[in-house]
N, C-alpha and C positions, 0 to 999 in steps of 0.2 A: 952656735951649732949645738952646744950642750942644752941650752934653753929649748931648742927645737925638739930634741930627743925627749926631754921631760914632758913637754906639751903633748907630744905624740903618745907617750906612755899614759898620760892622764886621760887622753881621749879614748884610748883602748880600754882603760879601766872603767870610765864612765859608760862607754858603749856596752861593756860586759854587765855592768850593774843594771842598766836599762833593759837589756835583753833578759836578764834573770827576773827582773820585776815583771816584765811582760809575760813571761812563761808561767808565773805563779798567780793563778786566779782561783777564787772560790766561787763555785757555781753549782747549782742543783742540790738535790737531796744528799745529805752527808751520811757517812757510815753510822749505822744504827737507826736512821730514820726509816719510816714506812713510806713506800711508794703508793700514793693514792690513785684513784681512778681519774681518767681524763679522756676526752673525746678527740678522735683523729679521723682522718680520711686516708684509707690506704691508697697509695699511688701505684706502686709496682713492687716487684721482687718477691721472693719466697713463695712460689706458687703452691707449695705443700702445706702452707699454714691454715688452709681452709677459709681464707678471707679473700673475696673477689676484689679485684682492683676497682676503685671508685666507691667501695662500701665505707660508710661512716659507722664507727663503733668505738668501744673502749678496748684498745689493743692490749693495754696492761691487764685488763680483766680477762681477756681471751687467753692470755698466757698463764693465768692462774698462779699456781705455786712453783712453776718451772724456774730454773735458773735462766736469767735474762740479762743481756747486755743491751741497755737502752742508751741511745746516743741522741744528743741534740746538736745539730750542725747548722751553722750560718752560711757555710760555703763548702764546696766539694771540689778538691783539686787532686793532683796526682798523688800527693802524700796521703790524702784521705782514702783514695782508691787503694793504695798500698796497705794501709791499715785494715780496710775492709777485706782485702784478699787474704791477709793473715788471719783475720777473725773468721772468715769463712772456712779456712783450714781447720780451725778449732771446732767450729760448729759441725763440720763433717766428722771429725774424729770423735766428738762427744754426742753424736746423734742419739745413741742409746740412752744417754743421760738426759735427753730432751733439752739440751742447751740451745737457746735461741737468741736472736738479736733483731732489733729494729731501730731505724734511724728516723728521727723527727727532724724534718727540714724546717727551719724557722727563719723568718724575715718579714718584710713589710707587705708583700703581695702573694697571697696564697696561690693564685693561678700561675704566677711565674715560678713559684717554688715547685709546684706539681710538674710543670713542664721540664724544669731543670733537673729534678729528681729522675724523671723518666729517661731523659737524655743521658744522664750520668750512668744510670744502671745499664742502659743499652750499650753505651760506649765501653764500659769496663767489664761487662759480662757478670755483673753481680747476680748470684742465683739464690743464695741462702739467707740473705738479709732483706727484710721488708723495709720499704721506704714509705713513710706516712707524713702527713702535714697535720699538726694539731689544730684544733678549733681556735685556740689562742695562738695564731701563727707568728705573731711578732716576737714573742719571747717564750713560748710554751706556757703551760699552766702557771698562773701567778704564784700559787703556793709552792711551786718547785724552785722558784728564785733562780732562774737561769740568768747568769750575769750578762749584761750587755757587751762586756769586753771579752767574754768567752766565745771563741770561734767554734770550739768543740767541747762538749760536756759529755762524759761517759759515766753512766751509773750502772754498776753491776749489782744486781739484787737477786735474791732467792727467797721464795715464800713471802714476797712483798717487802722484805727488809734489805736495806742497802748494806752491801758487804765491801764495796770499794767505789771511790769516786775519783775521776780524773778530769780536770778542767784545763783547757789549753787556750792560750791567747792566739790571735792571728799569727800564723807563721811559726808557731811553737810545736807543731806536731813532728817531732824528731823520731829517728829510728829507736832511740832509747825509750821515748814515751810510748811508741807503738808496742814495743816489747813488754813494757810494764802493764799496759792495758790488756794485752793478750794474755799475759801471765795471770792477771786478776780474773779474767774470764775463766781460765782453767781452774782456779781455786773454787769457783762456784760449784763444780761437780765433784769435789773431793769429799 
């Protein structure tokens, strides 16, 4: 009986270590890096950004020196929707500061990504966040080094310089992580 308890305790510890390792990923431009230009196609969202759905452009260039929350996502689930809803609250609160955000959907099939993004935005009523698909749809721009094991990479930048970076493995987008990312977006306008 005692051996069984020890084994169970070891399993819990091992699972905890694996979960912590999965949650810590390095992905995307890091603090202090400059966010370079890259080409995307706008799919939907943020009708006030002056970019028509279906237009191909450098969205990063369009945002200029503004404070921006740039997201690379491989999937979009209910936790991701919760994150975006909280982020939209900050975008609304800091509209006068021109805080903005856009999501780059990445994966193997650009057409499927565009359809999934449009469906997700419609389902969750996302209004202030634009959804785009990068020209390099599989992993985003190569120079950004978006990690294959990062399900969500969030880069907060202002004036083209990265101020915060959050990379999350599949299943790791917790309420604490959402809070930390939203707080980082607020610091962009201070």
